[in-house]
All heavy atoms as atom14 arrays in JSON, in Angstrom:
{
  "sequence": "MAWTWEVITTLVSNMMKSTPQGFLGVGLIFIYLVWMVSMATRRIAENLKEDHHH",
  "atom14_mask": [
    [1, 1, 1, 1, 1, 1, 1, 1, 0, 0, 0, 0, 0, 0],
    [1, 1, 1, 1, 1, 0, 0, 0, 0, 0, 0, 0, 0, 0],
    [1, 1, 1, 1, 1, 1, 1, 1, 1, 1, 1, 1, 1, 1],
    [1, 1, 1, 1, 1, 1, 1, 0, 0, 0, 0, 0, 0, 0],
    [1, 1, 1, 1, 1, 1, 1, 1, 1, 1, 1, 1, 1, 1],
    [1, 1, 1, 1, 1, 1, 1, 1, 1, 0, 0, 0, 0, 0],
    [1, 1, 1, 1, 1, 1, 1, 0, 0, 0, 0, 0, 0, 0],
    [1, 1, 1, 1, 1, 1, 1, 1, 0, 0, 0, 0, 0, 0],
    [1, 1, 1, 1, 1, 1, 1, 0, 0, 0, 0, 0, 0, 0],
    [1, 1, 1, 1, 1, 1, 1, 0, 0, 0, 0, 0, 0, 0],
    [1, 1, 1, 1, 1, 1, 1, 1, 0, 0, 0, 0, 0, 0],
    [1, 1, 1, 1, 1, 1, 1, 0, 0, 0, 0, 0, 0, 0],
    [1, 1, 1, 1, 1, 1, 0, 0, 0, 0, 0, 0, 0, 0],
    [1, 1, 1, 1, 1, 1, 1, 1, 0, 0, 0, 0, 0, 0],
    [1, 1, 1, 1, 1, 1, 1, 1, 0, 0, 0, 0, 0, 0],
    [1, 1, 1, 1, 1, 1, 1, 1, 0, 0, 0, 0, 0, 0],
    [1, 1, 1, 1, 1, 1, 1, 1, 1, 0, 0, 0, 0, 0],
    [1, 1, 1, 1, 1, 1, 0, 0, 0, 0, 0, 0, 0, 0],
    [1, 1, 1, 1, 1, 1, 1, 0, 0, 0, 0, 0, 0, 0],
    [1, 1, 1, 1, 1, 1, 1, 0, 0, 0, 0, 0, 0, 0],
    [1, 1, 1, 1, 1, 1, 1, 1, 1, 0, 0, 0, 0, 0],
    [1, 1, 1, 1, 0, 0, 0, 0, 0, 0, 0, 0, 0, 0],
    [1, 1, 1, 1, 1, 1, 1, 1, 1, 1, 1, 0, 0, 0],
    [1, 1, 1, 1, 1, 1, 1, 1, 0, 0, 0, 0, 0, 0],
    [1, 1, 1, 1, 0, 0, 0, 0, 0, 0, 0, 0, 0, 0],
    [1, 1, 1, 1, 1, 1, 1, 0, 0, 0, 0, 0, 0, 0],
    [1, 1, 1, 1, 0, 0, 0, 0, 0, 0, 0, 0, 0, 0],
    [1, 1, 1, 1, 1, 1, 1, 1, 0, 0, 0, 0, 0, 0],
    [1, 1, 1, 1, 1, 1, 1, 1, 0, 0, 0, 0, 0, 0],
    [1, 1, 1, 1, 1, 1, 1, 1, 1, 1, 1, 0, 0, 0],
    [1, 1, 1, 1, 1, 1, 1, 1, 0, 0, 0, 0, 0, 0],
    [1, 1, 1, 1, 1, 1, 1, 1, 1, 1, 1, 1, 0, 0],
    [1, 1, 1, 1, 1, 1, 1, 1, 0, 0, 0, 0, 0, 0],
    [1, 1, 1, 1, 1, 1, 1, 0, 0, 0, 0, 0, 0, 0],
    [1, 1, 1, 1, 1, 1, 1, 1, 1, 1, 1, 1, 1, 1],
    [1, 1, 1, 1, 1, 1, 1, 1, 0, 0, 0, 0, 0, 0],
    [1, 1, 1, 1, 1, 1, 1, 0, 0, 0, 0, 0, 0, 0],
    [1, 1, 1, 1, 1, 1, 0, 0, 0, 0, 0, 0, 0, 0],
    [1, 1, 1, 1, 1, 1, 1, 1, 0, 0, 0, 0, 0, 0],
    [1, 1, 1, 1, 1, 0, 0, 0, 0, 0, 0, 0, 0, 0],
    [1, 1, 1, 1, 1, 1, 1, 0, 0, 0, 0, 0, 0, 0],
    [1, 1, 1, 1, 1, 1, 1, 1, 1, 1, 1, 0, 0, 0],
    [1, 1, 1, 1, 1, 1, 1, 1, 1, 1, 1, 0, 0, 0],
    [1, 1, 1, 1, 1, 1, 1, 1, 0, 0, 0, 0, 0, 0],
    [1, 1, 1, 1, 1, 0, 0, 0, 0, 0, 0, 0, 0, 0],
    [1, 1, 1, 1, 1, 1, 1, 1, 1, 0, 0, 0, 0, 0],
    [1, 1, 1, 1, 1, 1, 1, 1, 0, 0, 0, 0, 0, 0],
    [1, 1, 1, 1, 1, 1, 1, 1, 0, 0, 0, 0, 0, 0],
    [1, 1, 1, 1, 1, 1, 1, 1, 1, 0, 0, 0, 0, 0],
    [1, 1, 1, 1, 1, 1, 1, 1, 1, 0, 0, 0, 0, 0],
    [1, 1, 1, 1, 1, 1, 1, 1, 0, 0, 0, 0, 0, 0],
    [1, 1, 1, 1, 1, 1, 1, 1, 1, 1, 0, 0, 0, 0],
    [1, 1, 1, 1, 1, 1, 1, 1, 1, 1, 0, 0, 0, 0],
    [1, 1, 1, 1, 1, 1, 1, 1, 1, 1, 0, 0, 0, 0]
  ],
  "atom14_positions": [
    [[71.93, -119.94, 260.87], [71.36, -120.05, 259.53], [70.0, -120.75, 259.57], [69.18, -120.55, 258.7], [72.36, -120.8, 258.64], [71.98, -120.86, 257.22], [72.33, -119.31, 256.42], [72.06, -119.74, 254.76], [0.0, 0.0, 0.0], [0.0, 0.0, 0.0], [0.0, 0.0, 0.0], [0.0, 0.0, 0.0], [0.0, 0.0, 0.0], [0.0, 0.0, 0.0]],
    [[69.78, -121.56, 260.6], [68.53, -122.32, 260.68], [67.32, -121.39, 260.8], [66.27, -121.65, 260.23], [68.57, -123.28, 261.86], [0.0, 0.0, 0.0], [0.0, 0.0, 0.0], [0.0, 0.0, 0.0], [0.0, 0.0, 0.0], [0.0, 0.0, 0.0], [0.0, 0.0, 0.0], [0.0, 0.0, 0.0], [0.0, 0.0, 0.0], [0.0, 0.0, 0.0]],
    [[67.49, -120.28, 261.54], [66.36, -119.36, 261.7], [65.98, -118.73, 260.37], [64.82, -118.43, 260.14], [66.68, -118.29, 262.73], [67.78, -117.35, 262.32], [69.11, -117.5, 262.58], [67.65, -116.16, 261.56], [69.81, -116.47, 262.01], [68.95, -115.63, 261.39], [66.57, -115.48, 261.0], [69.17, -114.45, 260.68], [66.81, -114.32, 260.3], [68.1, -113.81, 260.15]],
    [[66.94, -118.56, 259.48], [66.65, -117.98, 258.18], [65.7, -118.87, 257.4], [64.72, -118.39, 256.81], [67.95, -117.79, 257.37], [68.86, -117.01, 258.15], [67.7, -117.11, 256.06], [0.0, 0.0, 0.0], [0.0, 0.0, 0.0], [0.0, 0.0, 0.0], [0.0, 0.0, 0.0], [0.0, 0.0, 0.0], [0.0, 0.0, 0.0], [0.0, 0.0, 0.0]],
    [[65.97, -120.17, 257.37], [65.1, -121.1, 256.65], [63.73, -121.17, 257.31], [62.72, -121.31, 256.63], [65.73, -122.49, 256.58], [66.94, -122.47, 255.69], [68.23, -122.7, 256.07], [66.98, -122.18, 254.29], [69.06, -122.56, 255.0], [68.32, -122.25, 253.89], [66.01, -121.87, 253.35], [68.72, -122.01, 252.58], [66.41, -121.63, 252.05], [67.75, -121.71, 251.67]],
    [[63.7, -121.05, 258.64], [62.41, -121.06, 259.34], [61.58, -119.84, 258.95], [60.38, -119.95, 258.7], [62.65, -121.08, 260.85], [61.39, -121.22, 261.67], [61.69, -121.29, 263.16], [62.76, -121.79, 263.54], [60.82, -120.83, 263.92], [0.0, 0.0, 0.0], [0.0, 0.0, 0.0], [0.0, 0.0, 0.0], [0.0, 0.0, 0.0], [0.0, 0.0, 0.0]],
    [[62.21, -118.69, 258.88], [61.52, -117.46, 258.49], [61.01, -117.57, 257.05], [59.87, -117.22, 256.75], [62.45, -116.23, 258.66], [61.85, -115.0, 258.01], [62.74, -115.99, 260.13], [0.0, 0.0, 0.0], [0.0, 0.0, 0.0], [0.0, 0.0, 0.0], [0.0, 0.0, 0.0], [0.0, 0.0, 0.0], [0.0, 0.0, 0.0], [0.0, 0.0, 0.0]],
    [[61.86, -118.05, 256.15], [61.46, -118.19, 254.74], [60.33, -119.18, 254.6], [59.36, -118.94, 253.87], [62.68, -118.58, 253.87], [63.67, -117.41, 253.81], [62.24, -118.98, 252.47], [64.98, -117.73, 253.16], [0.0, 0.0, 0.0], [0.0, 0.0, 0.0], [0.0, 0.0, 0.0], [0.0, 0.0, 0.0], [0.0, 0.0, 0.0], [0.0, 0.0, 0.0]],
    [[60.41, -120.3, 255.31], [59.35, -121.3, 255.25], [58.03, -120.74, 255.77], [56.98, -120.96, 255.16], [59.73, -122.54, 256.08], [61.08, -122.89, 255.84], [58.87, -123.73, 255.74], [0.0, 0.0, 0.0], [0.0, 0.0, 0.0], [0.0, 0.0, 0.0], [0.0, 0.0, 0.0], [0.0, 0.0, 0.0], [0.0, 0.0, 0.0], [0.0, 0.0, 0.0]],
    [[58.08, -120.0, 256.86], [56.88, -119.38, 257.41], [56.31, -118.36, 256.43], [55.09, -118.3, 256.21], [57.19, -118.7, 258.76], [57.73, -119.67, 259.65], [55.94, -118.09, 259.36], [0.0, 0.0, 0.0], [0.0, 0.0, 0.0], [0.0, 0.0, 0.0], [0.0, 0.0, 0.0], [0.0, 0.0, 0.0], [0.0, 0.0, 0.0], [0.0, 0.0, 0.0]],
    [[57.19, -117.56, 255.82], [56.74, -116.56, 254.85], [56.03, -117.22, 253.67], [54.94, -116.81, 253.28], [57.94, -115.76, 254.35], [57.67, -114.7, 253.29], [56.79, -113.6, 253.85], [58.97, -114.14, 252.77], [0.0, 0.0, 0.0], [0.0, 0.0, 0.0], [0.0, 0.0, 0.0], [0.0, 0.0, 0.0], [0.0, 0.0, 0.0], [0.0, 0.0, 0.0]],
    [[56.62, -118.26, 253.12], [56.02, -118.95, 251.97], [54.71, -119.62, 252.39], [53.73, -119.58, 251.65], [57.01, -119.97, 251.37], [56.34, -120.85, 250.33], [58.2, -119.24, 250.76], [0.0, 0.0, 0.0], [0.0, 0.0, 0.0], [0.0, 0.0, 0.0], [0.0, 0.0, 0.0], [0.0, 0.0, 0.0], [0.0, 0.0, 0.0], [0.0, 0.0, 0.0]],
    [[54.7, -120.23, 253.57], [53.48, -120.88, 254.06], [52.34, -119.88, 254.2], [51.22, -120.13, 253.76], [53.77, -121.55, 255.4], [52.59, -122.02, 255.99], [0.0, 0.0, 0.0], [0.0, 0.0, 0.0], [0.0, 0.0, 0.0], [0.0, 0.0, 0.0], [0.0, 0.0, 0.0], [0.0, 0.0, 0.0], [0.0, 0.0, 0.0], [0.0, 0.0, 0.0]],
    [[52.62, -118.74, 254.81], [51.59, -117.71, 254.97], [51.2, -117.1, 253.63], [50.05, -116.72, 253.43], [52.07, -116.62, 255.92], [52.17, -117.11, 257.35], [51.57, -118.11, 257.72], [52.94, -116.41, 258.15], [0.0, 0.0, 0.0], [0.0, 0.0, 0.0], [0.0, 0.0, 0.0], [0.0, 0.0, 0.0], [0.0, 0.0, 0.0], [0.0, 0.0, 0.0]],
    [[52.16, -117.01, 252.71], [51.88, -116.45, 251.39], [50.88, -117.34, 250.65], [50.01, -116.84, 249.94], [53.21, -116.35, 250.62], [53.1, -115.63, 249.3], [54.72, -115.36, 248.56], [55.01, -116.93, 247.78], [0.0, 0.0, 0.0], [0.0, 0.0, 0.0], [0.0, 0.0, 0.0], [0.0, 0.0, 0.0], [0.0, 0.0, 0.0], [0.0, 0.0, 0.0]],
    [[50.99, -118.65, 250.82], [50.1, -119.58, 250.13], [48.65, -119.45, 250.62], [47.72, -119.74, 249.88], [50.57, -121.02, 250.32], [51.88, -121.32, 249.68], [51.8, -121.04, 247.92], [53.42, -121.52, 247.42], [0.0, 0.0, 0.0], [0.0, 0.0, 0.0], [0.0, 0.0, 0.0], [0.0, 0.0, 0.0], [0.0, 0.0, 0.0], [0.0, 0.0, 0.0]],
    [[48.48, -119.0, 251.86], [47.13, -118.86, 252.43], [46.55, -117.47, 252.16], [45.44, -117.17, 252.56], [47.19, -119.08, 253.95], [47.71, -120.42, 254.36], [47.9, -120.48, 255.86], [48.7, -121.7, 256.26], [49.07, -121.66, 257.67], [0.0, 0.0, 0.0], [0.0, 0.0, 0.0], [0.0, 0.0, 0.0], [0.0, 0.0, 0.0], [0.0, 0.0, 0.0]],
    [[47.31, -116.62, 251.51], [46.94, -115.23, 251.32], [46.03, -115.04, 250.11], [45.79, -115.95, 249.32], [48.22, -114.43, 251.13], [47.94, -113.08, 250.89], [0.0, 0.0, 0.0], [0.0, 0.0, 0.0], [0.0, 0.0, 0.0], [0.0, 0.0, 0.0], [0.0, 0.0, 0.0], [0.0, 0.0, 0.0], [0.0, 0.0, 0.0], [0.0, 0.0, 0.0]],
    [[45.54, -113.82, 249.97], [44.77, -113.45, 248.79], [45.71, -113.33, 247.6], [46.93, -113.25, 247.77], [44.08, -112.08, 249.01], [45.1, -111.09, 249.2], [43.18, -112.11, 250.23], [0.0, 0.0, 0.0], [0.0, 0.0, 0.0], [0.0, 0.0, 0.0], [0.0, 0.0, 0.0], [0.0, 0.0, 0.0], [0.0, 0.0, 0.0], [0.0, 0.0, 0.0]],
    [[45.19, -113.31, 246.38], [46.07, -113.14, 245.22], [46.93, -111.88, 245.29], [48.1, -111.89, 244.93], [45.1, -113.08, 244.05], [43.91, -113.84, 244.5], [43.81, -113.56, 245.98], [0.0, 0.0, 0.0], [0.0, 0.0, 0.0], [0.0, 0.0, 0.0], [0.0, 0.0, 0.0], [0.0, 0.0, 0.0], [0.0, 0.0, 0.0], [0.0, 0.0, 0.0]],
    [[46.34, -110.79, 245.8], [47.1, -109.55, 245.93], [48.23, -109.7, 246.95], [49.34, -109.23, 246.74], [46.19, -108.38, 246.34], [45.17, -108.0, 245.31], [43.89, -108.82, 245.41], [43.79, -109.79, 246.16], [42.89, -108.43, 244.64], [0.0, 0.0, 0.0], [0.0, 0.0, 0.0], [0.0, 0.0, 0.0], [0.0, 0.0, 0.0], [0.0, 0.0, 0.0]],
    [[47.94, -110.35, 248.05], [48.96, -110.6, 249.07], [50.04, -111.52, 248.56], [51.24, -111.31, 248.82], [0.0, 0.0, 0.0], [0.0, 0.0, 0.0], [0.0, 0.0, 0.0], [0.0, 0.0, 0.0], [0.0, 0.0, 0.0], [0.0, 0.0, 0.0], [0.0, 0.0, 0.0], [0.0, 0.0, 0.0], [0.0, 0.0, 0.0], [0.0, 0.0, 0.0]],
    [[49.65, -112.55, 247.81], [50.61, -113.48, 247.23], [51.56, -112.75, 246.29], [52.77, -112.9, 246.35], [49.85, -114.58, 246.47], [50.73, -115.63, 245.88], [51.17, -116.69, 246.65], [51.12, -115.56, 244.56], [51.99, -117.67, 246.1], [51.93, -116.53, 244.0], [52.37, -117.59, 244.78], [0.0, 0.0, 0.0], [0.0, 0.0, 0.0], [0.0, 0.0, 0.0]],
    [[51.0, -111.89, 245.43], [51.81, -111.12, 244.49], [52.73, -110.15, 245.24], [53.91, -110.03, 244.92], [50.91, -110.36, 243.53], [51.62, -109.48, 242.5], [52.45, -110.33, 241.55], [50.61, -108.66, 241.73], [0.0, 0.0, 0.0], [0.0, 0.0, 0.0], [0.0, 0.0, 0.0], [0.0, 0.0, 0.0], [0.0, 0.0, 0.0], [0.0, 0.0, 0.0]],
    [[52.19, -109.47, 246.24], [52.99, -108.51, 247.0], [54.16, -109.15, 247.7], [55.29, -108.65, 247.63], [0.0, 0.0, 0.0], [0.0, 0.0, 0.0], [0.0, 0.0, 0.0], [0.0, 0.0, 0.0], [0.0, 0.0, 0.0], [0.0, 0.0, 0.0], [0.0, 0.0, 0.0], [0.0, 0.0, 0.0], [0.0, 0.0, 0.0], [0.0, 0.0, 0.0]],
    [[53.92, -110.26, 248.38], [55.0, -110.95, 249.08], [56.03, -111.47, 248.08], [57.23, -111.37, 248.3], [54.45, -112.1, 249.97], [55.58, -112.94, 250.54], [53.61, -111.53, 251.09], [0.0, 0.0, 0.0], [0.0, 0.0, 0.0], [0.0, 0.0, 0.0], [0.0, 0.0, 0.0], [0.0, 0.0, 0.0], [0.0, 0.0, 0.0], [0.0, 0.0, 0.0]],
    [[55.57, -112.0, 246.97], [56.49, -112.48, 245.94], [57.38, -111.38, 245.41], [58.6, -111.55, 245.25], [0.0, 0.0, 0.0], [0.0, 0.0, 0.0], [0.0, 0.0, 0.0], [0.0, 0.0, 0.0], [0.0, 0.0, 0.0], [0.0, 0.0, 0.0], [0.0, 0.0, 0.0], [0.0, 0.0, 0.0], [0.0, 0.0, 0.0], [0.0, 0.0, 0.0]],
    [[56.78, -110.22, 245.15], [57.56, -109.09, 244.64], [58.54, -108.56, 245.68], [59.68, -108.2, 245.36], [56.63, -107.97, 244.17], [55.83, -108.29, 242.91], [54.84, -107.17, 242.62], [56.74, -108.53, 241.72], [0.0, 0.0, 0.0], [0.0, 0.0, 0.0], [0.0, 0.0, 0.0], [0.0, 0.0, 0.0], [0.0, 0.0, 0.0], [0.0, 0.0, 0.0]],
    [[58.13, -108.54, 246.93], [59.03, -108.11, 248.0], [60.21, -109.07, 248.1], [61.37, -108.66, 248.25], [58.28, -108.02, 249.35], [57.33, -106.82, 249.32], [59.26, -107.91, 250.51], [56.36, -106.78, 250.48], [0.0, 0.0, 0.0], [0.0, 0.0, 0.0], [0.0, 0.0, 0.0], [0.0, 0.0, 0.0], [0.0, 0.0, 0.0], [0.0, 0.0, 0.0]],
    [[59.95, -110.37, 247.99], [61.01, -111.36, 248.06], [61.98, -111.19, 246.88], [63.2, -111.23, 247.06], [60.42, -112.78, 248.07], [61.46, -113.84, 248.26], [62.08, -114.01, 249.48], [61.8, -114.67, 247.21], [63.04, -114.99, 249.66], [62.76, -115.65, 247.37], [63.38, -115.81, 248.6], [0.0, 0.0, 0.0], [0.0, 0.0, 0.0], [0.0, 0.0, 0.0]],
    [[61.44, -110.97, 245.68], [62.3, -110.76, 244.51], [63.14, -109.5, 244.7], [64.34, -109.48, 244.39], [61.44, -110.68, 243.23], [60.85, -112.04, 242.92], [62.26, -110.15, 242.05], [59.78, -112.02, 241.84], [0.0, 0.0, 0.0], [0.0, 0.0, 0.0], [0.0, 0.0, 0.0], [0.0, 0.0, 0.0], [0.0, 0.0, 0.0], [0.0, 0.0, 0.0]],
    [[62.56, -108.44, 245.23], [63.29, -107.2, 245.48], [64.41, -107.42, 246.5], [65.52, -106.91, 246.34], [62.32, -106.12, 245.95], [62.96, -104.79, 246.2], [63.53, -104.06, 245.15], [62.99, -104.23, 247.47], [64.12, -102.83, 245.37], [63.57, -103.0, 247.7], [64.14, -102.31, 246.65], [64.72, -101.09, 246.87], [0.0, 0.0, 0.0], [0.0, 0.0, 0.0]],
    [[64.13, -108.19, 247.53], [65.14, -108.5, 248.55], [66.32, -109.25, 247.93], [67.48, -108.92, 248.19], [64.52, -109.32, 249.68], [65.48, -109.83, 250.74], [66.07, -108.66, 251.53], [64.78, -110.79, 251.68], [0.0, 0.0, 0.0], [0.0, 0.0, 0.0], [0.0, 0.0, 0.0], [0.0, 0.0, 0.0], [0.0, 0.0, 0.0], [0.0, 0.0, 0.0]],
    [[66.02, -110.25, 247.12], [67.08, -111.01, 246.45], [67.89, -110.09, 245.54], [69.13, -110.16, 245.51], [66.48, -112.2, 245.65], [67.52, -112.84, 244.75], [65.88, -113.22, 246.61], [0.0, 0.0, 0.0], [0.0, 0.0, 0.0], [0.0, 0.0, 0.0], [0.0, 0.0, 0.0], [0.0, 0.0, 0.0], [0.0, 0.0, 0.0], [0.0, 0.0, 0.0]],
    [[67.23, -109.19, 244.82], [67.93, -108.25, 243.94], [68.84, -107.33, 244.75], [69.99, -107.1, 244.36], [66.89, -107.45, 243.15], [67.53, -106.45, 242.22], [68.1, -106.7, 241.02], [67.66, -105.05, 242.45], [68.57, -105.53, 240.47], [68.32, -104.5, 241.34], [67.28, -104.21, 243.49], [68.61, -103.14, 241.25], [67.57, -102.86, 243.38], [68.23, -102.35, 242.27]],
    [[68.35, -106.81, 245.87], [69.16, -105.91, 246.7], [70.4, -106.62, 247.24], [71.5, -106.07, 247.21], [68.34, -105.37, 247.88], [67.41, -104.27, 247.52], [66.67, -103.39, 248.92], [66.57, -104.58, 250.2], [0.0, 0.0, 0.0], [0.0, 0.0, 0.0], [0.0, 0.0, 0.0], [0.0, 0.0, 0.0], [0.0, 0.0, 0.0], [0.0, 0.0, 0.0]],
    [[70.24, -107.83, 247.71], [71.38, -108.59, 248.25], [72.39, -108.89, 247.15], [73.6, -108.76, 247.35], [70.9, -109.88, 248.95], [72.05, -110.79, 249.28], [70.11, -109.54, 250.2], [0.0, 0.0, 0.0], [0.0, 0.0, 0.0], [0.0, 0.0, 0.0], [0.0, 0.0, 0.0], [0.0, 0.0, 0.0], [0.0, 0.0, 0.0], [0.0, 0.0, 0.0]],
    [[71.9, -109.26, 245.97], [72.83, -109.56, 244.87], [73.57, -108.31, 244.41], [74.77, -108.37, 244.12], [72.11, -110.23, 243.71], [71.17, -109.35, 243.14], [0.0, 0.0, 0.0], [0.0, 0.0, 0.0], [0.0, 0.0, 0.0], [0.0, 0.0, 0.0], [0.0, 0.0, 0.0], [0.0, 0.0, 0.0], [0.0, 0.0, 0.0], [0.0, 0.0, 0.0]],
    [[72.91, -107.17, 244.36], [73.58, -105.92, 243.97], [74.6, -105.5, 245.03], [75.69, -105.03, 244.69], [72.57, -104.79, 243.76], [71.72, -104.95, 242.52], [72.69, -104.88, 240.99], [72.62, -106.58, 240.49], [0.0, 0.0, 0.0], [0.0, 0.0, 0.0], [0.0, 0.0, 0.0], [0.0, 0.0, 0.0], [0.0, 0.0, 0.0], [0.0, 0.0, 0.0]],
    [[74.26, -105.66, 246.29], [75.21, -105.33, 247.36], [76.43, -106.23, 247.29], [77.57, -105.76, 247.41], [74.53, -105.46, 248.73], [0.0, 0.0, 0.0], [0.0, 0.0, 0.0], [0.0, 0.0, 0.0], [0.0, 0.0, 0.0], [0.0, 0.0, 0.0], [0.0, 0.0, 0.0], [0.0, 0.0, 0.0], [0.0, 0.0, 0.0], [0.0, 0.0, 0.0]],
    [[76.22, -107.51, 247.05], [77.33, -108.45, 246.92], [78.22, -108.09, 245.74], [79.44, -108.1, 245.84], [76.79, -109.89, 246.77], [75.94, -110.18, 247.87], [77.91, -110.89, 246.71], [0.0, 0.0, 0.0], [0.0, 0.0, 0.0], [0.0, 0.0, 0.0], [0.0, 0.0, 0.0], [0.0, 0.0, 0.0], [0.0, 0.0, 0.0], [0.0, 0.0, 0.0]],
    [[77.6, -107.71, 244.64], [78.35, -107.32, 243.44], [79.19, -106.07, 243.7], [80.36, -106.0, 243.32], [77.38, -107.09, 242.3], [78.02, -106.72, 241.01], [76.98, -106.6, 239.92], [77.53, -105.86, 238.8], [76.84, -105.12, 237.99], [75.54, -105.04, 238.12], [77.4, -104.46, 237.02], [0.0, 0.0, 0.0], [0.0, 0.0, 0.0], [0.0, 0.0, 0.0]],
    [[78.59, -105.08, 244.36], [79.33, -103.84, 244.66], [80.49, -104.1, 245.6], [81.57, -103.53, 245.44], [78.4, -102.79, 245.26], [77.49, -102.17, 244.26], [76.7, -101.09, 244.9], [76.72, -99.94, 244.01], [76.13, -98.8, 244.29], [75.51, -98.64, 245.44], [76.19, -97.81, 243.45], [0.0, 0.0, 0.0], [0.0, 0.0, 0.0], [0.0, 0.0, 0.0]],
    [[80.28, -104.93, 246.6], [81.35, -105.26, 247.53], [82.49, -105.94, 246.8], [83.66, -105.61, 246.99], [80.82, -106.13, 248.69], [79.9, -105.3, 249.59], [81.95, -106.73, 249.49], [79.11, -106.1, 250.59], [0.0, 0.0, 0.0], [0.0, 0.0, 0.0], [0.0, 0.0, 0.0], [0.0, 0.0, 0.0], [0.0, 0.0, 0.0], [0.0, 0.0, 0.0]],
    [[82.16, -106.9, 245.93], [83.19, -107.6, 245.16], [83.96, -106.64, 244.26], [85.18, -106.71, 244.16], [82.56, -108.71, 244.34], [0.0, 0.0, 0.0], [0.0, 0.0, 0.0], [0.0, 0.0, 0.0], [0.0, 0.0, 0.0], [0.0, 0.0, 0.0], [0.0, 0.0, 0.0], [0.0, 0.0, 0.0], [0.0, 0.0, 0.0], [0.0, 0.0, 0.0]],
    [[83.25, -105.72, 243.6], [83.92, -104.74, 242.74], [84.83, -103.83, 243.54], [85.94, -103.53, 243.12], [82.88, -103.91, 241.98], [82.19, -104.65, 240.88], [81.08, -103.83, 240.23], [80.8, -102.7, 240.69], [80.49, -104.34, 239.26], [0.0, 0.0, 0.0], [0.0, 0.0, 0.0], [0.0, 0.0, 0.0], [0.0, 0.0, 0.0], [0.0, 0.0, 0.0]],
    [[84.37, -103.38, 244.71], [85.2, -102.51, 245.55], [86.42, -103.22, 246.08], [87.5, -102.63, 246.16], [84.38, -101.92, 246.7], [83.41, -100.87, 246.24], [83.61, -100.24, 245.2], [82.35, -100.67, 247.0], [0.0, 0.0, 0.0], [0.0, 0.0, 0.0], [0.0, 0.0, 0.0], [0.0, 0.0, 0.0], [0.0, 0.0, 0.0], [0.0, 0.0, 0.0]],
    [[86.29, -104.48, 246.43], [87.44, -105.24, 246.89], [88.46, -105.41, 245.77], [89.66, -105.29, 245.99], [87.01, -106.62, 247.42], [86.29, -106.61, 248.77], [85.8, -108.01, 249.11], [87.2, -106.08, 249.86], [0.0, 0.0, 0.0], [0.0, 0.0, 0.0], [0.0, 0.0, 0.0], [0.0, 0.0, 0.0], [0.0, 0.0, 0.0], [0.0, 0.0, 0.0]],
    [[87.96, -105.69, 244.57], [88.85, -105.85, 243.42], [89.56, -104.53, 243.12], [90.75, -104.5, 242.83], [88.06, -106.31, 242.19], [88.94, -106.68, 241.01], [88.14, -106.95, 239.76], [87.2, -108.12, 239.92], [86.52, -108.46, 238.66], [0.0, 0.0, 0.0], [0.0, 0.0, 0.0], [0.0, 0.0, 0.0], [0.0, 0.0, 0.0], [0.0, 0.0, 0.0]],
    [[88.81, -103.43, 243.21], [89.38, -102.1, 242.94], [90.43, -101.72, 243.98], [91.45, -101.13, 243.65], [88.25, -101.07, 242.92], [88.62, -99.75, 242.31], [87.41, -98.86, 242.19], [86.53, -99.17, 241.39], [87.38, -97.85, 242.93], [0.0, 0.0, 0.0], [0.0, 0.0, 0.0], [0.0, 0.0, 0.0], [0.0, 0.0, 0.0], [0.0, 0.0, 0.0]],
    [[90.2, -102.07, 245.25], [91.16, -101.77, 246.31], [92.49, -102.49, 246.11], [93.54, -101.98, 246.44], [90.58, -102.13, 247.68], [89.54, -101.13, 248.15], [89.47, -100.03, 247.56], [88.81, -101.45, 249.1], [0.0, 0.0, 0.0], [0.0, 0.0, 0.0], [0.0, 0.0, 0.0], [0.0, 0.0, 0.0], [0.0, 0.0, 0.0], [0.0, 0.0, 0.0]],
    [[92.44, -103.68, 245.54], [93.67, -104.44, 245.31], [94.52, -103.84, 244.2], [95.72, -104.03, 244.16], [93.34, -105.9, 244.98], [92.82, -106.67, 246.16], [93.49, -106.76, 247.35], [91.69, -107.38, 246.32], [92.8, -107.49, 248.21], [91.68, -107.89, 247.6], [0.0, 0.0, 0.0], [0.0, 0.0, 0.0], [0.0, 0.0, 0.0], [0.0, 0.0, 0.0]],
    [[93.89, -103.09, 243.3], [94.63, -102.48, 242.18], [95.35, -101.21, 242.6], [96.25, -100.76, 241.91], [93.7, -102.18, 241.01], [93.21, -103.41, 240.3], [94.07, -104.3, 239.71], [91.98, -103.9, 240.11], [93.38, -105.28, 239.18], [92.09, -105.07, 239.41], [0.0, 0.0, 0.0], [0.0, 0.0, 0.0], [0.0, 0.0, 0.0], [0.0, 0.0, 0.0]],
    [[94.96, -100.59, 243.7], [95.59, -99.32, 244.12], [96.7, -99.56, 245.08], [96.93, -100.28, 245.84], [94.57, -98.39, 244.76], [93.6, -97.88, 243.74], [92.33, -97.55, 244.06], [93.7, -97.63, 242.41], [91.69, -97.12, 243.01], [92.51, -97.17, 241.97], [0.0, 0.0, 0.0], [0.0, 0.0, 0.0], [0.0, 0.0, 0.0], [0.0, 0.0, 0.0]]
  ]
}
């Protein structure tokens, strides 16, 4: 898990040194990544719940 925080810290650090367009792009990519992970987690939870009912 430590490498994950290192990657995120490096990403944010480099984002701060970027142009406004780069800052916006990286921010939007990060938001999209969080959205994808949350939707995948939600679908997995729903499928597990559905499997228990059958």
